PDB file of N, CA, C and O in Angstrom, chain B, residues numbered from 101:
ATOM      1  N   MET B 101      -3.757  -0.735 -11.135  1.00  0.00           N
ATOM      2  CA  MET B 101      -3.691  -0.199  -9.766  1.00  0.00           C
ATOM      3  C   MET B 101      -2.347   0.471  -9.532  1.00  0.00           C
ATOM      4  O   MET B 101      -1.313  -0.192  -9.454  1.00  0.00           O
ATOM      5  N   ARG B 102      -2.374   1.746  -9.425  1.00  0.00           N
ATOM      6  CA  ARG B 102      -1.119   2.468  -9.178  1.00  0.00           C
ATOM      7  C   ARG B 102      -0.908   2.670  -7.692  1.00  0.00           C
ATOM      8  O   ARG B 102      -1.770   3.214  -7.002  1.00  0.00           O
ATOM      9  N   THR B 103       0.224   2.237  -7.207  1.00  0.00           N
ATOM     10  CA  THR B 103       0.503   2.371  -5.777  1.00  0.00           C
ATOM     11  C   THR B 103       1.655   3.333  -5.538  1.00  0.00           C
ATOM     12  O   THR B 103       2.485   3.567  -6.416  1.00  0.00           O
ATOM     13  N   LYS B 104       1.688   3.872  -4.358  1.00  0.00           N
ATOM     14  CA  LYS B 104       2.774   4.804  -4.027  1.00  0.00           C
ATOM     15  C   LYS B 104       4.067   4.031  -3.799  1.00  0.00           C
ATOM     16  O   LYS B 104       4.121   2.820  -4.014  1.00  0.00           O
ATOM     17  N   ARG B 105       5.096   4.729  -3.367  1.00  0.00           N
ATOM     18  CA  ARG B 105       6.369   4.042  -3.138  1.00  0.00           C
ATOM     19  C   ARG B 105       6.360   3.370  -1.776  1.00  0.00           C
ATOM     20  O   ARG B 105       7.175   3.685  -0.909  1.00  0.00           O
ATOM     21  N   HIS B 106       5.443   2.454  -1.599  1.00  0.00           N
ATOM     22  CA  HIS B 106       5.350   1.737  -0.331  1.00  0.00           C
ATOM     23  C   HIS B 106       5.701   0.269  -0.536  1.00  0.00           C
ATOM     24  O   HIS B 106       4.962  -0.444  -1.215  1.00  0.00           O
ATOM     25  N   PRO B 107       6.806  -0.200   0.030  1.00  0.00           N
ATOM     26  CA  PRO B 107       7.213  -1.602  -0.112  1.00  0.00           C
ATOM     27  C   PRO B 107       6.127  -2.534   0.413  1.00  0.00           C
ATOM     28  O   PRO B 107       5.940  -3.640  -0.094  1.00  0.00           O
ATOM     29  N   CYS B 108       5.420  -2.073   1.430  1.00  0.00           N
ATOM     30  CA  CYS B 108       4.361  -2.900   2.007  1.00  0.00           C
ATOM     31  C   CYS B 108       3.266  -3.145   0.975  1.00  0.00           C
ATOM     32  O   CYS B 108       2.707  -4.237   0.874  1.00  0.00           O
ATOM     33  N   CYS B 109       2.987  -2.113   0.230  1.00  0.00           N
ATOM     34  CA  CYS B 109       1.932  -2.238  -0.776  1.00  0.00           C
ATOM     35  C   CYS B 109       2.299  -3.291  -1.806  1.00  0.00           C
ATOM     36  O   CYS B 109       1.480  -4.131  -2.177  1.00  0.00           O
ATOM     37  N   ILE B 110       3.531  -3.233  -2.257  1.00  0.00           N
ATOM     38  CA  ILE B 110       3.973  -4.170  -3.282  1.00  0.00           C
ATOM     39  C   ILE B 110       4.066  -5.585  -2.700  1.00  0.00           C
ATOM     40  O   ILE B 110       3.695  -6.564  -3.348  1.00  0.00           O
ATOM     41  N   MET B 111       4.563  -5.667  -1.482  1.00  0.00           N
ATOM     42  CA  MET B 111       4.740  -6.992  -0.873  1.00  0.00           C
ATOM     43  C   MET B 111       3.413  -7.534  -0.347  1.00  0.00           C
ATOM     44  O   MET B 111       3.254  -8.742  -0.170  1.00  0.00           O
ATOM     45  N   ARG B 112       2.483  -6.652  -0.103  1.00  0.00           N
ATOM     46  CA  ARG B 112       1.178  -7.046   0.456  1.00  0.00           C
ATOM     47  C   ARG B 112       1.350  -7.734   1.808  1.00  0.00           C
ATOM     48  O   ARG B 112       0.616  -8.664   2.143  1.00  0.00           O
ATOM     49  N   LEU B 113       2.323  -7.265   2.572  1.00  0.00           N
ATOM     50  CA  LEU B 113       2.544  -7.892   3.881  1.00  0.00           C
ATOM     51  C   LEU B 113       2.227  -6.914   5.005  1.00  0.00           C
ATOM     52  O   LEU B 113       2.619  -7.108   6.156  1.00  0.00           O
ATOM     53  N   CYS B 114       1.500  -5.849   4.637  1.00  0.00           N
ATOM     54  CA  CYS B 114       1.166  -4.845   5.659  1.00  0.00           C
ATOM     55  C   CYS B 114      -0.306  -4.924   6.048  1.00  0.00           C
ATOM     56  O   CYS B 114      -1.084  -5.656   5.435  1.00  0.00           O
ATOM     57  N   LEU B 115      -0.664  -4.187   7.041  1.00  0.00           N
ATOM     58  CA  LEU B 115      -2.060  -4.199   7.479  1.00  0.00           C
ATOM     59  C   LEU B 115      -2.938  -3.455   6.496  1.00  0.00           C
ATOM     60  O   LEU B 115      -2.444  -2.680   5.677  1.00  0.00           O
ATOM     61  N   PHE B 116      -4.219  -3.682   6.573  1.00  0.00           N
ATOM     62  CA  PHE B 116      -5.161  -3.027   5.661  1.00  0.00           C
ATOM     63  C   PHE B 116      -5.069  -1.514   5.789  1.00  0.00           C
ATOM     64  O   PHE B 116      -5.246  -0.783   4.814  1.00  0.00           O
ATOM     65  N   ALA B 117      -4.791  -1.058   6.997  1.00  0.00           N
ATOM     66  CA  ALA B 117      -4.678   0.387   7.242  1.00  0.00           C
ATOM     67  C   ALA B 117      -3.586   0.972   6.355  1.00  0.00           C
ATOM     68  O   ALA B 117      -3.763   2.025   5.743  1.00  0.00           O
ATOM     69  N   LEU B 118      -2.460   0.277   6.294  1.00  0.00           N
ATOM     70  CA  LEU B 118      -1.357   0.765   5.457  1.00  0.00           C
ATOM     71  C   LEU B 118      -1.760   0.695   4.000  1.00  0.00           C
ATOM     72  O   LEU B 118      -1.383   1.552   3.201  1.00  0.00           O
ATOM     73  N   PHE B 119      -2.527  -0.328   3.654  1.00  0.00           N
ATOM     74  CA  PHE B 119      -2.962  -0.483   2.266  1.00  0.00           C
ATOM     75  C   PHE B 119      -3.762   0.727   1.839  1.00  0.00           C
ATOM     76  O   PHE B 119      -3.590   1.231   0.729  1.00  0.00           O
ATOM     77  N   GLN B 120      -4.631   1.192   2.709  1.00  0.00           N
ATOM     78  CA  GLN B 120      -5.454   2.359   2.383  1.00  0.00           C
ATOM     79  C   GLN B 120      -4.554   3.547   2.069  1.00  0.00           C
ATOM     80  O   GLN B 120      -4.750   4.237   1.069  1.00  0.00           O
ATOM     81  N   GLU B 121      -3.574   3.780   2.921  1.00  0.00           N
ATOM     82  CA  GLU B 121      -2.666   4.909   2.698  1.00  0.00           C
ATOM     83  C   GLU B 121      -1.893   4.688   1.413  1.00  0.00           C
ATOM     84  O   GLU B 121      -1.584   5.632   0.686  1.00  0.00           O
ATOM     85  N   CYS B 122      -1.585   3.428   1.145  1.00  0.00           N
ATOM     86  CA  CYS B 122      -0.825   3.077  -0.036  1.00  0.00           C
ATOM     87  C   CYS B 122      -1.630   3.374  -1.296  1.00  0.00           C
ATOM     88  O   CYS B 122      -1.126   3.982  -2.240  1.00  0.00           O
ATOM     89  N   PHE B 123      -2.878   2.941  -1.297  1.00  0.00           N
ATOM     90  CA  PHE B 123      -3.708   3.141  -2.487  1.00  0.00           C
ATOM     91  C   PHE B 123      -4.322   4.526  -2.517  1.00  0.00           C
ATOM     92  O   PHE B 123      -4.889   4.946  -3.526  1.00  0.00           O
ATOM     93  N   GLN B 124      -4.203   5.238  -1.389  1.00  0.00           N
ATOM     94  CA  GLN B 124      -4.768   6.582  -1.333  1.00  0.00           C
ATOM     95  C   GLN B 124      -3.905   7.537  -2.145  1.00  0.00           C
ATOM     96  O   GLN B 124      -2.746   7.771  -1.801  1.00  0.00           O
ATOM     97  N   VAL B 125      -4.452   8.083  -3.206  1.00  0.00           N
ATOM     98  CA  VAL B 125      -3.655   8.949  -4.073  1.00  0.00           C
ATOM     99  C   VAL B 125      -3.613  10.374  -3.510  1.00  0.00           C
ATOM    100  O   VAL B 125      -2.987  11.253  -4.102  1.00  0.00           O
TER     101      VAL B 125
END
C-alpha cells in the first residue's frame, strides 16, 4: 500500500475521509 506524504495516513489517526485522499493516487 503506497501512501502519499500524509502523516495522518501513516499514523492512522485521521478520519476515513482523509484516508481516502491519502490512498487516492
